[in-house]
C-alpha positions, -999 to +999 in steps of 0.1 A: -028+800-558+002+824-560-020+853-548-031+833-517+004+823-509+017+859-511-011+871-488-002+844-463+034+854-463+025+890-457+003+882-428+030+861-411+055+890-416+030+915-402+024+893-371+061+889-365+067+926-367+038+934-343+052+910-316+076+926-291+112+917-297+130+894-273+100+882-252+068+862-253+034+877-247+020+865-213-017+864-204-026+891-179-040+878-146-066+900-130-063+907-093-093+894-073-119+920-065-129+928-029-161+909-035-142+878-046-119+880-015-149+883+007-165+853-008-134+832-006-128+841+031-164+832+039-162+799+020-130+790+039-144+800+074-177+781+067-160+749+057-135+750+086-163+752+112-188+726+099-189+690+111-213+663+098-230+635+116-243+605+096-275+595+113-303+571+104-337+572+086-364+597+096-384+568+111-357+561+137-343+579+167-308+586+155-319+615+132-338+631+160-307+628+183-284+643+156-309+671+150-310+679+188-272+681+188-272+704+157-296+728+174-279+729+208-243+733+197-250+757+168-229+788+171-236+806+138-206+805+115-183+795+144-196+760+146-224+743+126-235+706+127-251+691+097-271+659+103-272+636+073-299+610+065-279+577+063-285+542+051-283+524+084-259+520+113-237+494+095-232+518+065-226+547+089-194+531+101-182+526+065-191+562+057-171+576+087-141+556+075-143+561+037-168+587+026-155+622+019-169+650+042-183+627+069-168+635+103-190+614+127-218+589+126-243+572+149-241+534+151-247+506+175-222+489+198-230+454+184-224+467+148-189+477+158-183+442+173-199+426+142-173+443+119-144+435+143-154+398+142-161+396+105-129+414+094-149+431+066-132+464+073-097+451+078-077+438+107-068+473+119-104+484+120-104+489+158-076+514+155-093+535+130-127+540+146-131+558+180-161+566+200-169+602+210-197+593+234-218+564+244-253+575+238-287+560+246-301+525+244-322+515+214-350+491+221-361+462+199-397+464+189-414+433+174-449+441+161-473+413+153-509+406+145-532+398+175-530+360+172-493+358+180-486+356+217-451+341+219-419+349+200-414+311+194-445+312+172-425+332+146-404+301+138-406+295+100-427+326+094-419+357+074-404+384+096-393+418+083-359+428+097-356+462+081-336+472+051-302+455+044-274+469+065-297+486+090-293+482+127-326+462+127-313+438+101-280+431+120-295+430+155-326+411+144-306+383+128-282+380+158-311+381+183-332+355+166-301+333+161-293+335+198-329+326+207-328+296+182-357+310+161-352+304+124-374+327+103-379+337+066-362+371+065-379+400+047-361+433+041-387+459+033-387+496+043-406+503+075-437+518+058-440+488+034-435+463+062-464+478+082-487+475+052-477+439+046-482+432+083-517+447+083-526+426+052-513+394+068-486+389+041-459+388+068-461+375+104-440+402+122-420+433+117-390+443+138-380+479+144-348+491+162-351+525+177-350+544+210-384+547+226-407+564+217-399+553+182-414+576+155-423+546+134-446+532+160-469+563+156-478+548+122-495+518+139-523+539+155-556+522+150-540+492+132-550+465+156-514+453+158-495+448+190-460+447+205-446+412+212-426+405+244-390+394+241-378+372+271-344+382+286-328+348+282-294+341+298-278+338+264-286+375+257-270+389+289-236+396+273-248+416+243-281+432+253-297+451+281-332+443+295-358+470+287-395+477+291-420+493+269-450+509+287-483+525+281-467+559+285-444+550+256-471+538+233-506+545+246-522+533+214-505+499+215-500+490+252-530+492+276-530+514+307-510+497+336-494+471+313-459+468+300-440+447+275-405+433+282-379+436+255-341+441+250-320+470+239-285+477+225-264+509+229-261+536+203-227+552+199-214+584+183-182+575+165-155+593+145-124+584+125-092+583+145-074+612+129-039+622+141-037+652+165-021+674+138-049+668+112-074+695+105-102+669+107-091+661+143-093+697+152-128+700+138-139+670+159-122+685+190-140+718+185-173+699+183-165+679+214-159+710+234-192+725+224-211+692+227-199+683+262-200+719+275-237+722+265-247+687+274-271+698+302-292+716+277-298+684+258-314+668+288-341+694+291-374+697+271-381+698+243-352+675+234-357+638+229-365+619+261-336+595+254-311+623+264-320+618+300-304+584+301-271+595+284-239+598+303-213+611+278-184+602+301-194+565+303-170+540+289-176+515+261-159+483+270-134+470+245-133+502+223-111+532+221-124+566+231-117+596+209-085+614+221-103+647+218-132+634+240-108+619+265-088+651+268-120+671+275-130+646+302-095+647+318-096+685+319-131+684+335-120+659+361-089+680+369-110+711+373-134+694+395-106+679+416-089+713+420-122+730+430-130+702+455-095+705+470-098+742+473-132+739+490-119+712+513-089+734+523-113+762+531-134+738+551-104+726+571-091+761+578-125+772+591-129+742+614-093+744+626-098+780+635-129+772+656-115+741+674-078+747+674-072+710+669-045+700+644-053+676+616-028+648+609-020+637+573-038+604+579-069+622+593-067+647+564-068+619+538-098+602+555-116+635+558-109+643+522-124+610+510-155+616+531-157+652+517-155+640+481-182+614+487-204+640+504-198+665+475-207+639+449-240+631+467-249+667+467-247+668+429 
């Protein structure tokens, strides 16, 4: 015991003697290597120039649209768009508001109104979500067995309305309620619903997607058909009339025939960040590339739905993204300035040939006519 104690005292004394007097030993911090600096710079640049879009399932149109956007606006490390497979248009709104790393999402106009009415996302919901662009219309597809000829025949039957929270689930419930048709709701995934429909376990399956919907390709040779939806007056405020044709679905609709249905508008939304926020600047950078290259999206091989999109169109009752509005204002100003310059040249050339002066009143009328003519040319 005494020997061990003596050894311990000696060791303590030795350690004290070895330590520098008057200061405490500090751990040495190594300077980052050139390779580490390179990696950190690349990581920072990559994250600053990436935006994400929460889309829908692979069986819908939203993911195809988001993929088109990613391919067209891609600019290497300067701008990259990452489409994300989401859980439906209702969840997409929540993800834009609350999920880390989600910059934008594709939803439906009636889903936004649904949340505004229910208050589920708070009373200030309308001030937090803004739309970047009004996109395409998504058609309602009701697929049934051959014996069903009228939508009223679905009353009391089992109808699949897609997975909970999907655009089909929300639109389907609202649509059937408006038409006064009470059904037994089923909420299977699309592939499972088709199998149940083929076997007769359910009476109908509803799909919400822009035509031609990828899910409809799964019905080839099934013997199933698309059921018409009448455009009743009660639907006029919330839906658009639409038509499905043989060209859309050659395996389901006979040559020369068509099926009436309804549609709702898909919308690209973002969180309403303040102008000095880095997330706002990322969305603004995306808007500049997206709007500037919009013409490329309307050419093959992009989805046919792009041909019906007008990104400058307004969505009644909702707030447009300040970044998107700023881009549109600049474009209008540039067009106006160019038109004014062309008009001045036109007047100067004509005045030189006729020598007739133009009054302010005549000039205003001529300019109106010139703008109308210029618009028709484009």
